[in-house]
C-alpha positions as CSV (number, residue, x, y, z in Angstrom):
1,M,-1.2,20.5,-0.6
2,I,-4.1,19.7,1.7
3,C,-4.2,16.2,0.3
4,A,-0.6,15.5,1.2
5,L,-1.1,17.0,4.7
6,Q,-4.1,14.7,5.3
7,L,-2.0,11.6,5.0
8,Q,1.1,13.1,6.7
9,K,-1.0,13.8,9.8
10,N,-1.0,10.1,10.5
11,S,1.6,7.4,10.3
12,G,0.1,5.9,7.2
13,S,2.5,8.1,5.1
14,K,5.3,5.5,5.6
15,I,3.5,2.6,4.0
16,F,6.0,2.1,1.2
17,L,9.1,2.2,3.4
18,S,7.5,-0.2,5.8
19,F,6.5,-2.5,2.9
20,I,10.1,-2.6,1.6
21,K,11.6,-3.3,5.0
22,F,9.1,-6.2,5.6
23,L,9.5,-7.6,2.1
24,T,13.3,-7.7,2.3
25,S,13.5,-8.8,5.9
26,K,14.9,-12.3,6.6
27,D,13.9,-12.2,10.3
28,P,10.2,-12.9,11.0
29,T,10.6,-11.5,14.5
30,D,12.2,-8.1,13.7
31,G,9.0,-6.1,13.9
32,T,8.8,-5.1,10.2
33,E,5.5,-6.9,9.6
34,Q,4.0,-5.1,12.6
35,A,5.4,-1.8,11.4
36,L,3.6,-2.3,8.1
37,L,0.4,-3.4,9.8
38,D,0.6,-0.2,11.9
39,E,0.9,2.0,8.8
40,L,-2.0,0.2,7.1
41,K,-4.1,0.5,10.2
42,A,-3.4,4.2,10.2
43,L,-4.5,4.5,6.6
44,D,-7.6,2.4,7.3
45,E,-8.6,4.7,10.1
46,H,-7.9,7.8,8.0
47,L,-10.0,6.4,5.1
48,K,-12.8,5.4,7.6
49,A,-13.0,9.0,8.8
50,H,-12.3,10.9,5.6
51,G,-12.6,8.5,2.6
52,P,-13.2,7.1,0.2
53,Y,-10.0,8.8,-0.9
54,V,-7.3,10.4,1.3
55,N,-8.8,13.8,0.8
56,G,-12.4,12.7,0.9
57,E,-14.6,12.4,-2.2
58,N,-12.1,13.6,-4.7
59,I,-9.0,11.8,-5.8
60,C,-5.7,13.7,-5.3
61,A,-2.0,13.3,-6.0
62,V,-1.5,11.3,-2.8
63,D,-4.0,8.7,-4.0
64,L,-2.4,8.5,-7.4
65,N,1.0,8.2,-5.8
66,L,-0.2,5.4,-3.4
67,A,-2.0,3.3,-6.1
68,P,1.1,1.7,-7.7
69,K,2.8,1.4,-4.3
70,L,-0.1,-0.5,-2.9
71,F,-0.2,-2.6,-6.1
72,H,3.5,-3.6,-5.6
73,L,2.8,-4.3,-1.9
74,D,-0.1,-6.5,-2.8
75,V,1.6,-8.5,-5.5
76,A,5.1,-8.8,-4.0
77,L,4.1,-9.7,-0.5
78,A,1.6,-12.3,-1.8
79,H,4.3,-13.8,-4.0
80,F,7.4,-13.7,-1.7
81,K,5.8,-14.0,1.8
82,G,2.3,-15.5,1.2
83,W,1.1,-12.3,2.9
84,K,-2.1,-10.3,2.2
85,V,-3.5,-7.1,3.6
86,P,-5.7,-8.3,6.5
87,E,-9.4,-8.5,5.7
88,S,-10.1,-6.5,8.8
89,L,-8.7,-3.4,7.1
90,I,-11.9,-3.0,5.2
91,H,-11.3,0.6,4.2
92,V,-7.8,-0.2,2.8
93,H,-9.3,-3.0,0.7
94,N,-12.1,-0.8,-0.6
95,Y,-9.5,1.9,-1.3
96,M,-7.3,-0.5,-3.3
97,K,-10.3,-1.7,-5.3
98,L,-11.3,1.8,-6.0
99,L,-7.8,2.9,-7.1
100,F,-7.1,-0.3,-9.1
101,S,-10.4,0.0,-11.0
102,R,-9.7,3.5,-12.3
103,E,-9.2,3.7,-16.0
104,S,-5.9,5.6,-15.6
105,F,-4.6,2.8,-13.4
106,K,-5.7,0.0,-15.7
107,K,-4.0,1.8,-18.7
108,T,-0.7,2.0,-16.9
109,E,-0.8,-1.2,-14.8
110,V,2.4,-3.3,-14.9
111,A,2.0,-7.0,-15.3
112,K,2.4,-8.9,-12.0
113,E,5.2,-10.9,-13.3
114,Y,7.2,-7.7,-13.9
115,V,6.5,-6.6,-10.4
116,I,7.8,-9.9,-9.0
117,A,10.8,-9.9,-11.3
118,G,11.7,-6.3,-10.2
119,W,11.6,-7.1,-6.5
120,E,13.3,-10.5,-6.8
121,P,16.9,-9.3,-6.6
122,K,16.1,-7.2,-3.5
123,V,14.3,-10.1,-1.8
124,N,17.0,-12.6,-2.6
125,A,20.0,-10.3,-1.9
């Protein structure tokens, strides 16, 4: 419970929703990119203060929930929008590397082409 509350205290808890809105947006001036950046910046600040995981030194359910979402964000936005998480968000990048390198993530990782194929109908709707 504490783990979930840590992320809910900041706006970084809406990363996936912001990602979907940006990914499916057809209007580059609608603010969806900035909304996603704001969420990622909030996560970056949280990780800077409390990391390397959301709840500190120990991985928790929020981290395990965010890992595949961040993977989809990384793959889909790169493919469909040529967009990457800004390098200035050092703690988010380190967090993603840490999550993606876990044995449990590697054993359940979906191939990038399946991520792209899954999002394609939503992007091209």
